[in-house]
N, C-alpha and C positions, 0 to 999 in steps of 0.2 A: 336587575329587571325594572323595567320602567314603572313609574308611579301610576300609570293608566291601567296595567295589567294587574298590578296589586290591589287597584281598587275595584276594578272588575272582577277579581278573583273573590275579593271582600264580599260585594253583593251577591254574586251567585252561590257563595258560601251560606249568607245569611238566609237567603232565599230557601235554601236546601233543609237549613235548620229548622226554620220555621214550619215548612211543610213537613217536615217529619215529625213535629210536635203536633201540628194539625191532623196529620194521619191518623192518630188514634181516636181522635173524634168520630161520631158516626153522622156524616153528612155527605151531599153530593161532591162528586171528585172535582168538578168544575167550581164550585164555592169554595172547597180547601185550597185550590188554585189561586182564585182570586183572593181569598183571604190572607194566604201567604205572600201574594204580591204587594198587597197594601201593607201589612205590617212588616214585611222586611224594607220596604220603601221608608216607613217611618222611623223603623230602628235604624238603618244606615245613614239616616239624616244625623243621629246624636252618634252613633257608635263609629262611624266610620269618617268623621270630621278630619282627622290627621289626612289621613290618605287622600282625601278628597282636596285639602288646602296644598298638600302636596303635588298632587296631579296639575292643579291649576297654575302652579308656579311654572311647573315643567312645561305646561302649554304656553304660559305667557313669556317664557323665555325663547321658546320656538318661535312664537311670533315676531319677537323682536329680532330675532336672528334673520327670519324670512325678511323683514321689515327692511334691516340694514343691506342685506344682498341685493334686495330690490332697487333700492336706492344706488347703490353703487353700481349696478348693471345699467340702470337708465343713466348715470352720469357718463359711464362708459360709452353708450351707445350715441348720447350727445355730443362725445367729444371732448367732455369737461376736464377728462383725467390725462389728455395729453400733455407732453412737457411742452413748455412755452416756446415760441418761435424767437428767434434772435431779435432783439428790439431795434438794431439798425440797421435801416432800409439798404437794400442793395442797389445801387444805380447802376444801369447799364449805360455804356457810353452812347450817344447820341449820333457821335461823327465815326464813320467806318475807320478812319486814319486811328483811332484811339485804341481799338482792337489789337492793334500790332504790338 
């Protein structure tokens, strides 16, 4: 499972847990949702640090792979990766009698 999915599930789970704790308090539903969102965001900053770092490393690796592939494709389109041509120039005879 990718680190982004783990982190997302952790954030959603933390939100649901905080909301379940606030559900016992007598207040407006909208206020409960807003408080659960704020508290779960603050808690995830500390509790999900490892998953967040893992996701950031995975995203950095993917960006490096995309950058390398992009450079390779640009080089291929520019013709830089073609094999070198023969360094000795080919001379064509100027006199038609030399062609025989």
